[in-house]
N, C-alpha and C positions, 0 to 999 in steps of 0.2 A: 579558331572554330567557335561558333556560337552554340552553346549547349543549354538546353532546358531540362532539368531533372524534375520530373513530376512524381510525387510520392505522397501517400497518406500520412506519413510520419517521417521525422528526421531529427537527429541530434544537431544542435543542443536544444531544440525547441520542444519536441514531444517524442516519447518513446514508449512502445509496448514490447518490442522485440528487436531482433537483429536487423530487420529491414531499415529501421531508423539509423542504425550505425552505418549501413551501406550508403544511404542517400546523403547523410551528413558528411561522411568522410570523403566520398567522391567529389562533392562540391568543393571541399577544402583543398583536395589535391589538384583539381583542375584549375583552381585559382592560382595555386603555386606554379602551374605550368603556363600561366599567362593566357589561358583561354577565357573567353567571356562566358560565364556560367551563371544561370539563374536557377534557383530552387523554388518550387511552388508547392504550398501545403494548404489544406483547409485551415481556417482560423478557428481552432477549437477553443472552448472556454478555458482550458488549462493554459493555453498559450497566451490568451488575452489577459488572464489573471496573473501571469508570471511577472518576473521582474524585467523581462525583455521589453525594451521600449520600441514600439512600432510607430511608423509614420503613416498617416492617411494620404494616399496618393491623390485622392479626390476623384478617382475613377469609379464609376458605377457600372454594374453589369445587369443585363436583363436576359435571363436564360430560360428558354422554353423547357418545361418539365411536364410531360404529359399534355394536358389541355390548358395549362396556365403559364404565366410568366413569373418566374421567381427572381427577386432582386438580390444582387450581391454587391460587394464593394471590395476594392483592392487595397491592401496595406503592405508595407514593406519595412525591412530593417536595414541596417547599415551594411550587412553582409550579402547584399543582392539576393535576399530571400523575400519572396512575395507570399501573401496569405489571402485567400479568398474568403471573405466574410459572408455568412448567411446565418443569422441567429436561429432561424427556423430549423436548419439542418445541423449546425455545429455548436450551438450554445447548449451543450449537454455535458453531463458529468464525465462520461466515458467516450471513447472514440468510436467504437463499433457496436457496443451493446453493454448490457449489464449481466450480473450473475444469472439472471433469468433467461438470458438468450440475446441474440442479435437484435438490433433495432429493426422494427418491421418495415421501415421506410428506407433501408439502406440502398435499395436500387435507385430511388429518387435522389438520395443524398449524393451518391457517387456518379450518377448520370449528370447531375448538376455540376459537380466538381470537374468531371472530365470535359464537358463542353465549356465550362467556365475557364479552364486552362487555355483553350484555343481562343476564346473571346478576349481573354486577358492579353494574350500576345498581340492581337489586333489593336487593342486599345493602347498598348504601350509602344506600338510600332516596332515590336521586337520579333523579327523573323528568325527563328532558330534553324541552324543547319540540322540539328538532331534533337528530337524529343526522346529522352530516356524515361520510359514508363516503368513503374514498379508495381507488380502484383495486380490482382483483379480490380482494385479500386481505381486504377487508371487504364484498365483494359479497353475501355471504350474510346480512348483518345486515338489510337491508330485506326480503329474502325470508323470513327467519325471522319477522319481525314480521307479515308478511301470511299466514303459514301456521301454524307451531307456536305463535306467540304472538297469534294473531288475536283470541282471546277473553280475553286477559289485560288486566284493567282498568287495571293499572299503566301500560301503554303506550298507553292508549286515545287520548290527545291528543298522542302523539309522532309527528312527521313526519320524513321522511328525505330527504336530498339525497345523491346520488352524484356525485363528481367523477371523470371519466375522464381520467387524466393522459396515457395513451398507449394507444390502442386496440389496438396491436400486442401487448400483454401482457394476456391474458384469463383466465389461470388455467384451463387446459384439462387435464383428467385422464381416465384410462380410465373406462369405464362402471362398472367394479367399485368405483371410489371413491365412487360414489353412496351406498354404505353408510355412509361416514364422515360424511356430512351429517345422518344420521338423518331424512332426508326420505323420504316414501313413494314407491314406484315410479310413482305416478300423476303425479309431477312430472317424470319423465324422458321427455319427449316434445318435439317441435319447438316447441310453444307454451310449454313450460316451460324447464328448464335444460339440456336435451339440445341438443348442437350437433354435428351430423355424427357421431353415435355416441359423443360424449364428454360429460363433465360440464363445464359452463362457468360458473365462479363470477362472472365479470363480467356475463355475460348475466343471471344471477339478479338481480343488483342493478339492471340496466337495466330489467328487467321490473317490479320491485317498488317502486323508489324513487319518491317523489312528484315530485321534480325531478332532472333530469340536467344536469350541467355539464361543459364541457371548459375547457381553460386558455387559449383565445383564441377570438375570434369567427370568424376565418377557418377554424380547425380544426373548429369546430362545424358549419360548412357543408361542409367537405371530406369529413367522415366520412359524409355522407348519400349520397356517390357510391360505387358499387361498387368502384372502383379504390382507394379509401382506407379502406373500412369493414371490411376483413378478414372479410368474410362476414356482417356484422351490419347491413348497410344496410337490409334489410327491417324489422327491429325498430326501428332508429333513425328510419326514415320514419314508422312508426306513432306514435312518441313525439316527433315533431318539435316539436310545440307545447309540450312540456315540456323541450326541450333549449336550453340557453343557453351562451354563451361568455363567460368572464371572464378577461381576460389576467392572468397572474401579475405580482407585483411583486417587488421586492428589498428587503432590510432596509437602510435607509440609515444605520442605526447601525453595521452591519458594513462596508458598502461605501460608504466616503466618503473620497476621496483627500485631503481637507483634514485628516483626523485619523487616517489609517490607519497604525498603528504598525508594520506589516509592510513599509512602504516605506522606501527609503533617503532619500527627500525627499517632503514633502507639497506639495500644490498645490490651487488652486481655479479656478473659471471666470474670475476676473478677473486671475489671475497663474499662468501655465502654466510658469514657469521650473522648478519642481520636476519637471515631467514630463520635461523634457530630461535632468535628472540621473537620473531613474528609467530612462530609455532607455540612458544611458551605462552604468549599473551592470548592466542586464540584458545588454547586449552583452558586458561584461566577464565576467559569470557564465557565460554560455552559450557564448560564442564566443572568449573569451580575447583579443579584440582590440577595443579601443575607444580611438581617439586623440582627445583633447580637441579640440573644434572641428570634427571631421569626422563625428561621429555623426549629425548631421541629414541628411547626404547619403545615408545607407543606410536604405531603408525596412525596417522590422521588422514582420512579420506573424505573428500567433500564433493558436494553436488550443488551447483548454482543452476537452477533449472526451472522450466515451466512444468507445472504439474499436469501432464497430459499423457495419454497412452503412448503417443509417439516416442516419448523419452525413455521408455523401457523401465518405468517405475514398477510395473507388475513383476518383472524379474527380480528387482531389488527386494520387494516385499516378500516374495516366495523364498528368497535365499537369506533373509536376515539372520536366522540362527547360525548358519554356516559362515556368513560374513563375520559375525561377532566372535566366532570360535577362533579366528585368527588374532584376536586381541586388539582389533582395530577400533578406533573411535570414528564414528560417522557423523558428519555435519552436513545438514541439508538446508538450503535457502531457496524459496520460490513460492509461487502461488499458481492457482489455476483450478482444475477440476476438483470440486468439493469432495468427491469420493476418495481421491488420493490424499487430499489435505487431511481428511478425517482419519484415514488409515495410518498416516505417518505421525499424526499427533498421538494416536493410541500407542504406536510403537515407541515413540520417544518417552511416553509416560511409563511404559513397561520396562524399557531399558534406559532409564534416565542417566545412568553413569556412562553409557556407551553411545547413545544416539541423541543428537541435538537437532531439532527441527524448528526453523523460523519461517512462519507463513507471512508472505508479503515480499517487499523488496527493500533492502537496506544497502545503500551504496557503500558506506564504510565497511559494513560486515562483508559484502561481496569481495571488496579488495583484500580484506584481511584473511578471508578464506582462501583466496587464490594464493596469497603469499605464505600463509601459515600451515598449509596442508602439505603432506607428502605426495598424495595421489588425488587425481580428479576423475570421478567416475562418470562415463557417458555411455550407457548400454542401449543406445537408441534403436528403435525399430527401423527408422530411417532418419537420415539427417542430411538435408540438402547441402549445408556447409558446416554450420556449427561455429560459434565464436568462443565458447567456453574452453575448448581444447587449445585454441590459439593463445588465449590469455594465460592459461595454465602453463603452457610451454615458456612463455615470456617470463613468468614468475618462478620458473624452476620447479613446477609441480607436475609430476609425471602422470599423463593421461592413461586411463584404462578404458577402452572403448570398443564398441562393435565396429567391425570393418564394413562400413557402409558410407556412401555419399562422401561428403567432405572430410569425414573422419579418416577414411581410407586414403585420401589425398594428402593429408597434412600430418599424419602420425606414422612414424616408421617403427615397425614391430622390433623389439629388442632382440639382438642376437648375443647371447652371453659369451660365446667364444671370441667374437670380434669386438664386443662392447659397442657395437654400432646400433643405433636406434634411439627413439625418443619416447616410446610408450609401449603399451601392451594391448594387442588387438585380439578379438575373437570373432568368428564368423557366424556360427549358428545362433539364432535368436532363441536361446534357452538359458535357464538359470545355471545349468551345468557348464555350458560354454563360458558364461561370465565368470563362474567360480574357478574354472581352470586358468583364466587370465589373471584372476586375483591371486591364485596360488603362485604363479610365476612371478608376479609383482612382489609379493611378500617374501619370496625366497631371495630376491635381489636386495630387499630392504636390509637384510642382515649382513650384506657385503658393502661396506662403506665405500670402497673404491668404485664399485660398479654403480652405486647410487649417485655418487658425485659425477661420474662420467655421463650418466643419463641426464642428470640435471643440467649439466653444462651443454650437452648436445642440444637439448631443447631450447635453452636460452640463446644459443647462437643462431637459431633458425630465423630467417627473414620473412615475416608475414606482414610487412608494412603495406600500407595502401598504395604506395607509389607504383609497385609492380602491377597491381590490379588495375589502377587507373590508366596506365600505359596500354594495357591490353584492351580496355574498353575503348580508348581512343582509336586503336587500330580497327576495332569493329565498327565504330562510328563511320570511319572512312569507307569501310566495306559497304555499309548501309547506303551511304551517299552515292557510291559508284553504282549500286543496284538501281538507284532511281534514275540514273542517266542512260541505262541500257534500253 
């Protein structure tokens, strides 16, 4: 099968969130399956300035954007990844915007990228069986194939699949940006890509893609409800039979406590002694106090998160006194909304012996927090999939999470009588609901046998990408069959 994965970001090239892990890992798995797979990304400044060596294909692109032609160029690396260069649009410090907000020309940037993907295929004489699009930044690709490229024989047998990683981000732009898409005014209506007077790039993909997916089964059901659909529940219900949920995986080559070079000690499910050493070192790094032989008496709970309202940080802030009353040490790593960053800085200053907050992203610290913590907190308001809990389980760190989206699909609530389960779940989005789950978790903390049982239950779970990739291949075949009907 010839697969083209179109994404605004992908590891190992560029990453701002879990989308990059999905695109990069799927490409890797499909290559292992002997499929012909190409990955295409914008050539951002950070990729160009990285140590990754790219080759100029010599292919130029001339892409209409609004009333002008924008020039681009195609680069590639040795792993069959292609990059669309356009300094006007992608030679910038960040991918989508700055701390002051999104870039004002994002509609033009990603209209250019979407159409550039199709023109790149033509220039390379690469006719994909399936184009796997990811989020709003590639939402115009299926729509272009259904409209501007409808009669193009080159793409006659090409099917499309669109993965919605987070419905809260739709690519909404003023009506005036319709011009940037080069689509006629007949498509700017409620049945087309108009959405409450704006242009909606994600809606374009949802209308036109052969198959729609989300990144967990529960999330695929949740977004059919008005309270979770961000205004798109009507369209999703129309396409319910084409909507599927596939839980994300994690790369077990990168995330493996038995061979993780970023850890002070390695460990595995049959020998957890290295995890105790990781905890001792984490306490020393973040709290400057760790007496040998006493570290197991202090519960350590971590959060590696984006600072946004979605992540349930308001619940954590409201419950800090109660959380600390359990004698826990809380370590937080992340960046995002300045409001939350400021509040958590203030909390760490007030409770410096109990709360550590690191603003930004530190790869080594992230690995050490996953390994050195007892618990991993994810009280998300909604969570399409979540990768943090999957990594935590792999590292023997017990997740405490709200029962929503992918968290509900990947964490089994602990049953003390049977000792079955891998974490602690709560349903109500309230501080009291979260605190009840924390109480259950810390009660188990005092029972070494139950803790060891939970840790090993989690570490034995299989959330490798192979299973997810196989499910995507099945849906690719479904999409291709739809095109033949």
